[in-house]
N, C-alpha and C positions, 0 to 999 in steps of 0.2 A: 298409442296415447303419448308415449315419450316424444315422438317426432313432432307432434302438434302442440305440445304443452306450452312452450314459450310463447307461441303466437296467440293462443287462446287466453292464457293467464294474463297477458298484457292488456286484455280488454277490461279488466277491473277486478276488484276483490271477490265479487259474487261469482263471476265466471271462473275465476281461479278456484274458488271453493267447490264449484261443480266438478272441475277437472280433478281436483284432489280427492273428492269423494268417490268418483268413478274409478280412479286409479287405485285408491285404497281398497275398494271392493275386490279388485283383482288380486291385490297382494294378500288380503285376508283369505281368499279362496285358495291361494297357493301355500297357506300355512304360516305366512309371515304376520302373525297376529299382533306382535308388538309394533312393528313398523306401520302396518296398515291401520292399527288402532289409533296410533298417534295422529296420523293424517286425518282420520275421520273425526277425532275430537277437535282438531284444529279447524276442520271444515265446519263443524257444528258451531263452534265459537264464532267463526266468521259470519255465518248466517245469522246467529243470534245478535251480533253487534249491529246488524243492519235491520233488525226487526223481522227477519224472514223466518217466522216460527215453524211453518210447515216444512221448509227446507231443513231447518235445524233438526226437526223430528225425523226427517227422512235419513239424515246422516247418522243419527243415533240409532235408528231402527236397523240400518245395515250393520253398524257396530255390534248391536245386541245379538243379531242373528248369527254372527260369526263367533261370538263369545260363548254361545251356548255349550259347546263341547269342552272348552277349556276353563271357563270361569262362569258357571251357570248362575251363581249368586249375583255377580256383577251384571251379567246379561239381563236378569230379571229387573234389576234396578234401572238399567239404561232403557230397557223396553218400556217400563212404566213412565220414565221421564219423557220418552218420545210420545207415549199415549197422551200425556198431559198437553204437549204442544199440538197434537192433532185435534184434540177436543177443543182447544182454544181456537184453532184455525177452522173448526167445523168441517173436518175432513173424515167422515165416518168410515170410508173404505180403508184409509191408512190406519185409523184407530183400530179397526178390526185386525189388521195385520200385526199391529203392535201387541194387541191382546194375545194373538196366537203365539208370538215369539215369547212373551212373558209366560205363557202356559208351558211351552217346550222347556224353557229354562227351569221352571219350578219342578217339572217332572225329572229332568236330568239331575237336578240337585237333590232329588229324593224328598222334596218338600210337597206338602199337600197343595195341589193346584186349586185356585179359587174359582175356576170355571170348568165346565164339562167340555171335553174335547169335541164331541159331536156337535154341540151347539155352536162351536166356532167353525168347524169344518164345512158344514152345509152353506153358511153365508159366504165363505171364501170361494166355494165352487160356483155359487151364483154370480160372483164377480169375475169368474174365469180364472181364478188363482188356484189351478188344480194341484200344482206341486205343493204349495204351502198347506192346502187342505189335506192332501195325502200325508204330508209330514206330521200334521197334528193328529190325524187318525192313528198313525203308527205309534206316536208317542203316547197317545191315550191308552192304546192297548198295552203297551209296555208298563204304563203306570198301574193299570188294573192288575196285571200279573204280579207286579212287585207288592202291591198292597194286599193281594190275596194269598201271598206266599205261605203265611203261617195261619191263615184263617179258614182254609178249606173251601174257599169260594170258587165258583167257575171262572175260567179265564176269558171267556167270551163275553162281550157286552150283552146286557139284558135284551136289547133289540134283536139280537141274533144276527146282526149284520156282519158279514165276513168280508174282510178286505181281500180283493182279488190280487193276482200277480201284478207286481209293479212292472210297467212297460220298460223295455230296454233303453229307451231314450230318456228315462228319468235321470236327474242329476245323481252323481255318484253317492252323495251322502244319503239320499233317499233309498237307493238300491241297497246300501249297506245297512241302513236302519231296518229295512224289511228282513234282511238276513238275521239281524239281531233279534227281531221279534219272533221269527220262526224258530230260532234256536231256543229262546226263552219259553215259548210254548211247548217245545219238545221236552225241555228240562222240567217244566212244571208237571208234565205228564209222566215223569220218571223215565224219560227216554234220552238220557244224556248222550248216548252214542249218536242219535239222530241230531241232537243239538250241535255236537261237534261237526257233524257233516255239513250243517247249514253254515256254521262259522267258517269252515274250510272253503266252502264254495264262495262265500262272501269275500274272503281274503284273496282267492284266486281272481275274482272279478276286479278287486281293487288293484292287484298287481298288473293286470292287463292294461288298465288305465294308467297306472303309474309309469309303466315302461315306455310311455310316449315322451317322457322327460329324460334328457341326457345329462343334465347338470346334477352333480352330487348335492349341491345346495337345495335344489328343488325336490329331488328324490327324497331327501330326509325331511324336508318341511311338509310335503304332502302326505308323508307317512302318518301324520296325525289323523287322517281319515280312517286308517285301519287300526288305530290304537285300541279302540273300545273292543272290537272283535278279537284282536290278539290277546288282550288282557283277559277277556272272559274265557277264551279257549284255554289259556294257561291255568286259570282257576279251576276249570272243569277237569283238566288233565291232572292237576295235583290231587284233586278229590277222587279221581278214578282209581288210584292205586295201581294202575297198569303202567309198567315201565316203557313199553313201546309207545303208548299214548303220551306219556310225559316227555319222552325224548322228542317225538314229533313236534309237540307244541312248544317245547324249549327252542327248537330250531325255528319254527314259524314266528315266534314272538321276537326273536333277535334278528330276523331277516326281513324286517319291514321295508328296508331299503336295499339290502344287499342281494335280494333275490333277483333284482333287475340286472341283466348283463350289462356291464359298463361299456362305454364306447370312448375311443380316443377322439377328442374334438379336433376339427381341422385347424390348420395353421391360421393364426389370427394376428396379423401385424398390428392392427388397431388396438387390440387388447394388450399386446406387449408394450405398445407405446404408453398406454394409460398406466400400466404397472410401473414402467420406468419413471414416469412423471411423479407418481406417488412416492417412489423410493427417493426421489431427488429432494423431497422436502417442500411442501407448499403450505399456504395459509390454511387455517382451520376450515374455512368455508369451502375452499377448493378441495381440500382433502375429503370432506364429507361428500361433495359432489362426485369426485373420482371414485370413491368407494362404491357409491350407488351405481354409477355407470358401469364399473367393472362387474359388479354383481349381476346387473341386469343383462349385460352382454353375454355373460356365461350362461344365463338361462336359455339362450337361443339354441343351444346344442340340442339336436333331436335325439330322442331315445332310441335304443336298439330294438324295442318291441319284443325282446326276448326275456323270458323269466325262467330261472332255474328252479327245479323242484328240490325240496329238502331231501337229504339222504335218509334212508330208513335205518333203524337200529341194527337190523341184521346185516345190511350192507356195510355199515360202519364197522361192525365187529370183524368182518372178513378182511378189512383193510387196515386194521389198527396195528398189526404186527406186535412189536414189543412195547407199545405205548399204552397208557391208560388215559381215557378221556373223562373229565369230570364236568358235568353240566350243573352249574349252580342256578337254582330257580328260586326267586323271591316272589311269592304270590299268595293271595288269600291270607295275609298276615303270617305266613310261614316261610321258613327257609329250608329248602330240600336240595340234596345233592344226588345226582345219578352217576354212579361210577361204572364206567364201561371198559371192559378189557376184551381181548379176543375170545375168551372162553367164559365170561361171566358178566352179569349185570346186577348191580346192587343199588337199591334206593335207600338213602339214609336221611332221616329227618334230623335237622340240625338245630331246631329251636324256633322261637318266634322272631319276626322281622323287627319288632321294636327293640329288642336287645341288640340286634346287629346294627341298627341305625344309631343307637347310642354309642357303640364302639367306633363307628365311622365318623361321627360328628367331630369336626376339628382335626381329623387325621392329616389332611394336606397342610394346614398351618403348622402342625407339630413337626412334620417332616421338613418344612421350609426352615423353621427355627433351629431344628437340630443340625442343619447343614451350615449354620453360621458359626463364626469364631467367637463363641461366648467364653468368658473367663472360667477358669478351672471348676470350682464347685457349682456354679450356675449352669455351665455347659453339661456337666455330669448329671445334674438333676433333670435338665430338660431331656437329655438323651435317655436317661433312666426311665422317665415317664413314657417315652416312645417305646422303649423295649417292653415295658409292661403292657402297653397297648397291643404290640405285636404278639405277645404271648397270649393275651385274651382272644385276639382274632384267630390265632393258630388253634387254640383250644376249641373254638367253635367251628371253624371252617376246614381244618386240616386233620387234627388228631383223630376224629371219629372215622376218617376215611383211610388211614394209613394201612390197616390190615388188608384192605381190598386193593389198594394201589400197589403195595409191595415196594420193590425198588425200581419200578419202571419210570421212564420219562413220562411227564404229565402234560396233557393238553387241556386247558381250561376254557370253558365257554361260560363266563359269569354274567349274571344279570347286571343291568346298567347301574344299579345302585352300588355295585362293587367296583366301579371304575377307579376310585382312588387307591385301591389296595396295592401295595408294593409286594406282589406275590413272592418274589425271590427272597424276601426277608422273613417270611413266615417259617416257623419251626416245622420241620417235616419237608419243606420245599427248598431250604438252603442247601446248596451244593447239588441240587437235582435239576436236570434239564426241564424247564417249565416254559410253555408257550401259551400265550393268551390269544385266543382266536375269536374272530367275529362270530363264527359259527363252525360247527363240525363240517358242514357242507363246503364252505369257502376254504377252510383249512385243507381239506383233502384236495380241492381243485388246485390250490396254490402249490401243493406238494406233489403234484402228478409227475413231475420230473425233478431231478436233483437240483438244488440251488447252485448257481454258478459262482465260483469263488476263484476265478483265474486272474483277476486284475482288481486293483484298488486305487481310489483317489481320495485325497484328504484336503480339507478346507479349514483354515484358521481365521475366524472372524476377528474384528477389531475389539479392543478394550477387554479382552480376556487374557489375563496375565500369562497363564500357563498354556494357552491354546497352541502357540508355535511349538513349544516343547512336546505337547501331547501328540500333535499330528506327526511331527518328525520322528519322535520316538516310536509311535505306532507304525509308521511307514517303514521302519527298519525291518519289519517282518515280511515285507512284500517287495521282492526285487522289481525294479522298474516302476514303482509307485510314483504318481504325480502328486505334488503338494502345492496348494495355493495359499500363500501367506501374505500378510501386508496388503499392499495395493493390488496384488494379483487376485485377491479374493473378491472379485466383483460379481454382480448377478450374471452377466453374460458369460464370464469365465466358468462360474459354477454350473450354469445350465449346460454349457458345452461338455464339461467334465462328467456331469451326471449321465449324459447320453452315451458315454464311451466306456464306463467301468462297470464291473459287476458288484463292487462294494464301494459305497460312498460314505465317508465319515466327515461330519460337519461339527467342529468345535466352535461354538459361537454363543453369544447371548440370544436367548429365545424368549418369546412372549406368546402366551395363549390368549386369544381374543374370544371372550365369552359372548360378546355381542354378535359376532359373525366368525365362527371358528375357522373358516377358510381364509381369514385374514390373520390367523396365527402365522408366525414365521420366525426366521432367524436373521440376525443382523449381519450384513456384509459391509464391505467398505463403502458402497454407494447406496446403502439403505437396506430396508427389510425385504427379504425374499419370502413371499407368501405361499399359502396353499394354492392360490390361483396360478402362480407361476409354474407349479408342478404340472398342471394340466396342459401347459404349452410345450412340454418336453415331448419330442418324437419317440424317445425310448427312455426307460428308467432302469436304475440298477436293480438287481435282485435283492440286495441287502442294503439298507440305509441305517446308519448309526448316528444318532442325534445326541451329541454331548452338549446339550443346551437346556437351560432351566425351563421348566413348565411345558415344553412342547409335547410331552407324552400325555398331557391332560386332554380330555375330550368333554364335549357337552352332550348331555342327554336331551335330545330334542323330543322324540316321541317314543313310547314303548321301551324297547330294550336296546336300541341302537345308539351309537355314539358318533360324533363328528368332531374332527380336529385335524391337526397337521398329520398325525399318524394315519388317520382315515383317508386323508387326501393322497398320501403316498400309496396306500394299499389299493385305493380306487383306481389309481393310475396304472397299477400293474406290478408294483414292488411286492416281493414275496414275503419279506421279513423286515420289520422296523424295530430297532432297539432304542428305547427312549425312557425318560423318567417322567412321572406325573408331578414331580416336585423339584424344588431347588436342590442342586447337588454341589458340594464344595469342589472347587477346581482341582485340588490335590487328589480328591477321591476319584473324580472322573478320569484324571491322568492315569492313575494306577489301574483302575478297572479296564479302561480301553487298551492300555498297553498289554495287559494279560489276555484280554479278549482277542486282540488281533493275533497274538502269538498262537492262540488256539485255532482261529479261523485259517491262518496261513498253513497250519498243519492238516487242514481238511476237516476239522470238526464242524458240525452244523452249528448255526448261530446259538441255539438254545443250550447246546453242550458247552460251547465256548464261554457263554455268559455264566453258566453255572459254576465254572471253574474260576471265574474272575470276581464274583460278588461275595464278599465276606458276610458273615452273620452280623446283625446289628448288636452293638453293645454300648455301654455308657461311656466308654473311653474314646470313641471316635465317631466322626460324622457318618451317617448311613449312606448306602449306595443303592437307592431304590429303583434301579434300572429293570425294565421289563421287556421281554421279547414278545412282540405282537405279530400276528400273522392272520 
């Protein structure tokens, strides 16, 4: 589509709208709902401006069908708008499809559908639209189960018609919808174990399909297809009261993308040239074009086709040694922690998720403001409020677990809602080695061999007053360390250094891109160095230290997984990344990293070195919210 777009779009606005609508449908299927949605709305407007009402309705129908899973209320509105255009254009076949999408949206939103699913499915089949018909029938059965949940009604339709097995060539969303239906039928019959079996099989099928994509961007975007099953599995696991089941689904929910074995993309000089042009500074229109071209080129990497199985609770216990692992689960309006040590497993209910979300609201802005140089009383007041918030978070998330953790180092696998938490500042974790892992499975895989700590390289980006002092002071702990400062800190030089050292420390201005987290990056002398640049490296350091504002932040795309610059490094093969989710004062970063490197150079593992370098938060000084990710 991309290769023929310019030629076709030049034929006129209507042909361009056709191209945009087709291309947007692909983007929506890949999980890029915002980008694809904007293109479909623009296409619909273009058709409408030319009086092409049926075409306008077709664009809106595609938009509505892809919004069902993410915004069903808006999906129903858009589907009914499309229905109006089809009725005006006297297109009964398309009107039927719009009614079917409106029905699906109403069911997904938990609203009463205005039509019977079977009355829509049969006419769809008569038109040869077998997949939409099957989708409607599955949704109708789900709606019946949900409405009968507390009424003691049978879950099968009155007609007695039973939906047969979905053929393997059906679209992935229909195959997963069938698994969801089978699971809910089992749960409605008080067979939750069988329900979890169906959800597990559905996620396995989803991951086999997902493993065809090699791009981290695509892997995390298409994870939306598995979100509903993962969330339901987690809810059932929390309700089960079984520690083994809760641990399994904690892992499955947070591994919607990371179960796929990552691949190193081949050398791509064209992509490198695009990134270099983007760094050089271009006009806004060209910048947007470059970003899109870079993103789409990265999509072309083929997947490994390999999927890792989550580790079992018993296997984890055998390999924990002296550590404790805490799996934080936020599901079914509850917050639950599973504390796992080599000789014990303890489930602890921590409260309701509403209280937690209240404490997390505004946390990152508070951390950002606390890092600024505010005048005496005002600064003390802001930091005092932050300390109070840390105490409340500690009381909920840490204090109830201390008796089970003891004095062990801790590995945390938190739900995505906990992404902003600066764990090293929480009472009970201050001074303790704490590692935040994507999952227990990936943490064990990355720790299969000792982290290499034989060589180190340092980079000081521009416009950070203390960066040269920070890197030269930290480098003093490493004989033979290489430092790139001033004009030396270019993208090519940093890339070369990153492929040669075990430990890479970058002190630079950083920026997290919420729109596309893989465009998060650090500022070098010749421009920003992004997450996409990391994928071009032939080798990566075992340990990356990012003394840069915001680059520890991540976006929650779907389910429990996060994506950002930290995720890009880990996906590329780095074992440990130390970064902050918030702004850090220059003098604080200087002190923390100086002490951190002294510990690393003595052979301490990164979490131990960070524990000795991060002080407790107090009202008299700016916080140091650095976190060790693995």
